Structure formats: structure tokens, C-alpha cells
C-alpha positions in Angstrom: 186.5 167.3 103.8 185.8 170.5 105.5 183.0 169.2 107.7 185.2 166.3 108.7 188.0 168.7 109.6 185.6 170.7 111.7 184.4 167.7 113.6 187.9 166.6 114.3 188.9 170.0 115.6 185.8 170.0 117.8 186.6 166.6 119.2 190.2 167.6 119.8 189.0 170.7 121.7 186.7 168.7 123.9 189.5 166.2 124.7 191.7 169.1 125.8 189.1 170.7 128.0 189.8 168.6 131.2 193.5 169.4 130.7 192.8 173.2 130.4 190.5 173.1 133.5 193.0 171.1 135.5 195.8 173.5 134.5 194.0 176.2 136.4 193.9 174.3 139.7 196.7 175.4 142.1 199.6 173.1 143.0 198.3 172.4 146.5 201.3 170.1 147.2 203.8 172.9 146.7 201.7 175.4 148.4 201.2 173.2 151.5 205.0 172.7 151.8 205.5 176.4 151.5 202.8 177.6 153.9 202.7 175.0 156.7 205.9 176.2 158.5 204.3 179.5 159.5 201.1 177.9 160.9 201.1 177.1 164.6 199.0 175.1 167.1 197.9 177.0 170.1 196.8 175.4 173.4 195.6 177.5 176.3 194.4 176.6 179.8 192.3 178.4 182.4 190.8 177.6 185.7 187.4 176.1 185.5 184.2 177.3 187.3 183.7 176.3 190.9 182.3 172.7 191.1 180.1 173.8 193.9 178.2 176.2 191.6 178.1 178.8 194.3 178.8 182.5 193.9 182.2 183.7 195.1 182.5 185.6 198.3 180.7 183.3 200.7 182.2 181.3 203.5 180.4 178.2 202.2 181.9 178.7 198.8 185.4 179.0 200.4 184.8 175.6 202.1 183.8 174.0 198.8 186.8 175.6 197.0 189.2 174.2 199.6 187.5 170.7 199.5 187.6 170.4 195.7 191.1 171.8 195.4 192.4 169.4 198.1 190.8 166.2 196.8 190.3 166.9 193.1 193.0 169.4 192.4 192.6 172.7 190.6 190.1 172.1 187.8 191.3 173.5 184.5 189.8 173.7 181.0 191.9 173.3 177.8 191.3 175.1 174.6 192.9 174.1 171.3 193.2 176.4 168.3 195.5 177.6 165.5 197.4 180.7 164.6 200.0 182.0 162.2 203.3 183.9 162.5 203.1 187.4 161.0 206.6 188.5 162.0 210.0 186.7 162.3 210.3 187.9 165.9 207.4 185.8 167.1 204.1 187.7 166.7 201.2 185.4 166.1 197.6 186.3 165.1 194.7 184.1 166.3 191.1 184.3 167.5 190.4 185.9 170.9 188.2 183.0 171.9 191.1 180.6 171.5 193.1 182.4 174.3 190.3 184.2 176.1 191.0 184.4 179.9 193.8 181.9 179.6 196.2 181.5 182.5 198.7 179.7 180.3 199.3 179.8 176.5 201.5 177.4 174.6 202.5 177.5 170.9 203.7 174.6 169.0 205.6 175.2 165.7 205.3 173.0 162.6 208.6 171.4 163.6 207.3 170.3 167.0 209.1 172.9 169.1 206.9 174.3 171.9 207.1 177.8 173.4 205.2 179.6 176.1 203.4 182.6 174.7 202.4 186.0 176.0 199.1 187.7 175.2 199.9 191.1 173.7 196.6 192.4 172.6 192.9 191.5 172.1 189.9 192.8 170.2 186.8 191.1 171.4 184.6 193.0 169.0 186.4 191.3 166.1 187.4 188.1 168.0 191.1 188.7 167.3 194.1 188.3 169.5 197.8 188.9 169.2 200.3 186.6 171.1 204.1 186.5 171.0 206.7 183.8 171.6 210.4 184.4 172.2 212.9 182.4 170.1 216.5 182.7 169.2 215.6 181.6 165.6 214.4 183.7 162.7 210.9 182.4 162.5 209.0 181.7 159.2 206.2 184.1 158.4 203.1 184.3 156.2 202.4 187.0 153.7 199.3 189.0 154.4 197.1 189.5 151.3 194.3 191.8 150.3 190.9 190.3 151.1 189.1 193.1 149.3 190.4 191.6 146.0 189.1 188.2 146.8 186.4 186.9 144.4 183.6 184.4 144.9 184.8 181.1 143.3 188.5 181.5 144.0 190.4 178.6 145.4 191.3 178.9 149.1 193.4 176.8 151.5 192.8 176.4 155.3 195.6 175.1 157.5 195.1 174.4 161.2 194.7 172.1 164.1 191.1 170.7 163.8 190.3 168.3 166.7 194.0 168.5 167.7 195.1 167.0 164.3 198.0 169.4 163.7 199.0 170.8 160.3 195.8 169.7 158.6 195.3 171.1 155.1 191.9 171.5 153.5 190.9 173.2 150.3 187.8 174.7 148.8 186.5 177.9 147.2 185.2 181.2 148.4 181.4 180.6 148.5 180.4 184.1 149.4 181.7 187.4 150.8 180.2 189.9 153.3 178.3 187.2 155.3 176.7 188.1 158.6 175.9 185.3 161.0 174.0 185.4 164.3 176.9 184.4 166.5 178.0 188.0 167.3 180.4 189.7 166.9 180.9 188.0 163.5 180.2 190.3 160.6 181.3 190.8 157.0 182.7 187.3 156.9 184.2 185.2 154.0 182.2 182.0 153.5 184.1 179.0 152.3 183.4 175.3 151.7 187.0 174.4 152.8 186.5 172.1 155.7 186.8 174.1 159.0 186.3 172.4 162.3 186.8 173.0 166.0 190.6 173.7 166.4 190.8 175.5 163.1 189.9 178.7 164.9 192.6 181.4 164.5 194.2 179.6 161.6 194.9 181.2 158.2 192.8 181.0 155.1 195.2 181.4 152.1 194.5 182.3 148.5 196.1 180.4 145.6 199.1 182.8 145.7 199.9 181.7 149.2 198.7 185.0 150.8 196.5 185.1 154.0 193.1 186.4 153.0 191.2 185.4 156.2 191.4 184.1 159.7 189.3 181.0 160.2 186.8 181.7 162.9 183.4 180.0 162.8 181.5 177.0 161.7 177.8 176.4 161.5 176.5 173.7 163.8 175.4 170.8 161.7 176.4 172.6 158.5 178.3 170.7 155.9 180.8 172.6 153.8 180.0 175.9 155.5 182.8 177.7 157.3 183.6 181.4 157.9 186.8 183.6 158.1 187.4 187.1 159.2 188.8 189.1 156.2 192.5 189.8 156.7 192.0 193.5 155.8 189.9 193.8 159.0 192.8 192.4 161.0 195.4 194.5 159.3 193.6 197.7 160.2 193.9 197.0 163.9 197.3 195.3 164.2 199.3 198.5 164.9 197.0 199.3 167.9 197.2 195.7 169.2 201.0 195.8 169.1 201.3 199.3 170.6 198.6 199.4 173.3 197.2 195.9 173.5 193.7 197.1 172.7 191.8 198.9 170.0 190.4 202.4 170.4 187.6 203.0 168.0 186.2 206.2 166.7 183.0 207.7 167.9 180.5 209.9 166.1 177.7 209.9 168.6 174.7 208.8 166.5 172.3 205.9 166.2 171.3 204.8 162.8 168.8 202.5 161.0 168.3 201.0 157.6 166.6 203.0 154.9 163.7 201.0 153.6 161.9 201.6 150.3 159.1 203.4 152.0 161.5 205.6 154.0 163.4 206.4 150.9 160.2 207.6 149.3 159.2 209.5 152.4 162.6 211.3 152.6 162.5 212.0 148.8 165.6 210.0 147.8 165.9 207.8 144.8 167.5 204.7 146.4 166.9 202.8 149.6 170.6 203.1 150.6 172.6 204.9 153.2 172.3 205.1 157.0 169.4 207.0 158.5 170.3 209.0 161.7 167.7 208.4 164.4 169.4 210.3 167.2 172.4 212.6 167.8 174.2 212.8 171.1 174.6 216.3 172.5 178.1 217.7 172.2 179.2 214.8 170.1 181.2 214.9 166.8 177.9 214.6 164.9 176.4 217.4 166.9 179.5 219.6 166.2 179.2 218.8 162.5 175.5 219.9 162.6 174.1 216.5 161.7 170.4 216.1 162.5 168.0 213.4 163.2 166.5 212.4 159.8 169.7 213.0 157.9 170.7 210.1 155.7 174.5 209.5 155.4 175.3 208.3 151.9 179.1 208.6 151.8 181.7 208.6 154.6 185.3 209.4 154.0 184.4 209.4 150.2 183.2 205.8 150.5 179.6 205.0 149.5 177.3 203.8 152.3 175.1 201.1 150.8 173.7 199.8 154.2 173.9 200.6 157.9 176.6 197.9 158.4 179.0 199.7 156.1 179.3 202.8 158.3 180.8 201.1 161.4 183.2 199.2 159.2 184.5 202.3 157.5 184.6 204.3 160.8 186.9 201.5 162.2 189.4 202.1 159.4 189.7 205.9 160.2 192.2 207.1 162.7 191.2 209.0 165.8 191.4 212.7 165.2 190.9 212.5 161.5 188.7 215.1 159.8 186.4 213.2 157.5 184.2 214.3 154.6 180.6 213.2 154.9 177.7 213.5 152.5 174.1 213.5 153.7 170.6 213.9 152.2 168.4 216.3 154.1 164.9 217.2 152.9 165.8 215.7 149.5 169.0 217.8 149.1 172.6 216.6 149.2 174.7 218.4 151.8 178.5 218.0 152.5 179.9 218.2 156.1 183.2 217.7 157.8 183.2 215.6 161.0 186.1 214.9 163.4 186.4 211.3 164.6 186.9 211.3 168.4 187.8 208.4 170.6 185.1 206.3 172.2 185.7 206.4 175.9 183.4 203.5 176.7 180.6 205.3 178.4 179.7 207.1 175.1 177.4 205.3 172.7 178.9 204.7 169.3 177.1 204.2 166.0 174.3 201.9 167.0 171.9 200.4 164.5 168.4 200.5 166.0 165.7 197.9 165.8 163.4 198.7 162.9 159.7 198.4 163.0 157.1 199.5 160.5 154.1 201.6 161.6 150.5 202.2 162.9 146.8 201.4 163.5 146.1 201.1 167.2 144.5 202.5 170.4 146.6 205.3 172.0 146.7 207.4 175.1 148.3 210.7 176.0 151.3 210.3 178.3 150.6 211.3 181.9 152.9 211.1 184.9 150.9 208.1 186.2 151.1 206.3 182.9 154.8 207.1 182.6 155.4 205.6 186.0 153.2 202.5 185.4 154.6 201.7 182.0 158.2 202.8 182.7 158.2 205.2 179.8 161.2 207.4 179.3 159.3 209.9 177.2 157.3 212.5 179.2 155.3 213.7 176.2 153.8 212.2 173.1 151.2 209.5 172.4 151.8 205.9 173.7 150.3 202.9 171.9 148.3 200.9 174.4 147.0 198.1 172.2 147.4 196.9 168.6 144.4 195.8 166.5 144.8 192.3 165.1 144.1 193.2 161.4 145.1 196.9 161.6 148.0 198.7 160.0 149.9 198.7 163.2 149.8 195.0 163.5 151.0 194.5 160.0 153.7 197.1 160.7 154.7 195.3 164.0 154.3 198.3 166.2 154.0 197.3 169.9 152.1 198.5 173.0 154.4 200.9 174.8 155.8 202.4 171.6 155.6 206.2 171.8 154.8 208.3 168.8 157.1 211.4 169.0 156.7 212.9 165.5 154.4 212.4 162.5 155.8 213.6 159.2 158.4 215.7 161.1 155.6 217.4 163.2 155.7 216.9 167.0 152.9 214.8 168.4 151.9 216.2 171.9 148.3 215.1 172.1 145.7 212.8 170.5 144.2 215.8 168.7 147.7 216.4 167.0 147.7 212.8 165.9 144.1 212.9 164.6 144.9 216.1 162.7 148.0 214.6 161.0 146.2 211.4 160.2 143.5 213.3 158.4 146.1 214.8 156.2 148.1 211.7 155.6 150.3 211.2 152.6 150.8 208.2 150.4 153.6 207.2 152.7 153.8 208.7 156.2 156.8 208.8 158.4 156.8 208.5 162.1 159.4 208.9 164.8 158.9 206.2 167.4 160.5 205.8 170.8 160.8 202.2 172.1 162.7 201.9 175.4 165.9 203.9 175.1 166.0 203.8 171.3 164.5 206.0 168.6 163.7 204.9 165.1 161.8 206.1 162.1 158.9 204.1 160.7 156.7 204.4 157.6 153.0 203.6 157.2 150.5 203.4 154.4 147.0 204.2 155.5 144.1 202.7 153.6 
């Protein structure tokens, strides 16, 4: 009897499995009714480009402007998108590209009421915009969640205005986090298979608790079941500035950085290929005042670990201007602590800039002369310039290019071909070079045969 009882119990458990699984699925009907009132449709219009295709400022162009305006009217382009109310007095968060350069913005609420809207702030770096409507009513609002707690596989709900189909609800899961796609400025995105189409831009991505965890922002052309959203934590960090000043002032350190490869980690005597490698320090910058040096590897910033170069700009954006921040670096294999003051970026100052990475050498070279500097447009006035790359040599495999200038070899300055030959004769298992390419500096490693 015992085996029969066991079989019966097993069969009963299997029969209950679909019920148990289904019980974990959110009640999308109730959630949709709860969330839709705070989601809005946004339409914006702007003047189109001159039909003549001529540059502004010419008499001929003025003639064409007058002709087309007279006979065809003022050409305007329409943009449709979505947004969501974050305050009962009418503040709405959306994408910058939904309202970019708009001469008129209109917001339609879930009930059908339409209001003119005013642009209050933009952040083109993050593709975010804040608009406001004026209403005598107390408007419904969303609850902003915590995107850092979002897990891959969680249910999510997108509500928006795809193709002008207002109040469309789609559901899916979080497919991945921290995605980077080529369509700049998108970075650190939430990937979802919830259907996101043109017109969803600026709309909310909710979790199963009805909290906004992302702003729907991008689709992959031709992609099926692939959409992206900006994490709401990113937006929350800049909302106060958008409300107060209409723009975002970011912190500035005055460094350029590059990825730490496995070879560079070995060369710099650190255990893991993580952190952000400083390739240059701007004179009289916060980094300069903190005595940071080229070749330092930043491993923590504001007590947060730096796993890759993309982490540092994100963390910096969350730090207030004027804050004194603890920073940990590796220098010559030793860990050093520094304090750096975050200063405002005034626009003309270069902020943290990841540099293009290339991996090193095996080529013909020449010493830089004034004539060569002029002919090749080199910025460096000393060092060794690569003039050609051998097809099967180390430089070709390392993707060095003609015009690259070798500034240092294993931290030693390279002023002549004899310097380079001397260092090559004493090469290590992994050698480290400092290369100048155009205006940028980067470190590269090489393994000579």
C-alpha cells in the first residue's frame, strides 16, 4: 500500500503544479486598472526642415521659404510618445527625444482630457525630459520603485501609446540588466520582452507591485521581443536638478580612462582585470589636486567597487557637486587611498572619457621631426611614430595603426629609436606601452615572441 500511496501523492503534486505556477502570476487586470490613470499620451510638433534643402541665411533660401510657406503652409512634423505623472501637480517624466525641439507639446490623460504642456527640463545625455501641465484637479500619480532591486526573470508591465494606440498594456519579463546598445546615449539599460514599439517611448515600465522601475526608451530595429528601458534609479538621481534648474550639472574629475585587460592587469601587478585605468590627468583638475597619476587604476569610488570603466561615470553622476569622495587606487601594485573633490563640469572641460583601446606592437617606426609632425598632423613633438604595420607582426595582431606615437615603454620615456631598441631587448613577458593616437592617450600591452 505504501508504494501506491506514494504514487498517488506524486500524481496529486503534479496536478497541483500548474495551479502553483499560475498563482505566482500577477493579477494584470487589477494592475492595469490601477496604473493606467497616471500614464499619459504626449504629442509634440515642430517646424520641419526647409523643403528647398538650402542653408539658412541666403536670399535664395528666403525666396523658397516664402514660396513654400505661402503655397504649402508651414511644414510641421509630429511626434507621438508616452509619459507618466510623478506628482499630483502635473509633473510628467518622458524621453527627451519625444519632445526634442518641440514648438508645441500636448498631453492627453487617460480620461481623454488634453492639456498644453511646458518643457521644464531636459537631460540629453540620458534621453530624459520633464514636462508640466496645469490642472485644477489633483492628478493621479505613479509610485517610483527601486530598479537596483529588479531581478532577471521578474514580471514587468509596459503601458503607453504605441503607434498612437493609447493606453496599450503589454507584459513580459526582465530579460537582462545593464545592457549597452549602440544607439548612444543609451547605457545600463533594462532589457525586456514586453512589447515596446514606436510611441511607447517615455512610458513607464512597472514591476508586479505597480512601481515604476524603468522608462521605456528604445527598440531594436527588426528585433522581436527585445525592448529597453532606462532604470528609474537613473532618473531619480537627476529629477531634483531638472525641477530646479531645467538641466543637469554633472561632476568633473578631469581624467580619461580605459578598460583594464588581463594583460594590463598582469603588467600593473594586480590580481583582477577590473577597475578604471587612468590614461591622462588634466592639469589643475580635481584628479590633479588629489595627486592621481597616469597609470593609476581606480578600484573603488565613493566606497563603491569599480568593475569596469562604465561604472565610474555612473557613480560620479550620483555624487553631488562639491562632495569630498573617498577613492581607492592601485599604483605600482600597492593600494592607495585618496580624497577627491567633485567639481562642476563647465562644458569646456573634458570629463571622464573612456579612450579607444588598442593592443600593441611590431612595425616600422621613425623619430618625430618637425617636418614629420607637420606632414602627419601629429600632436606629439617627441617620441616614436609608427609608419607602417607588418601584416603578420605583433602590431598587426595588436591593431596598432600607422600614426600611433609610442610615448613610453614599461613606464620609461621613448625619445629615440635607440631608446625603443634598448627597451625591446629587455622586454618582459608582458610589456606595457603608452600610446598617443590623435588627441587621446591609452595604455597597451604586447607579448613579444
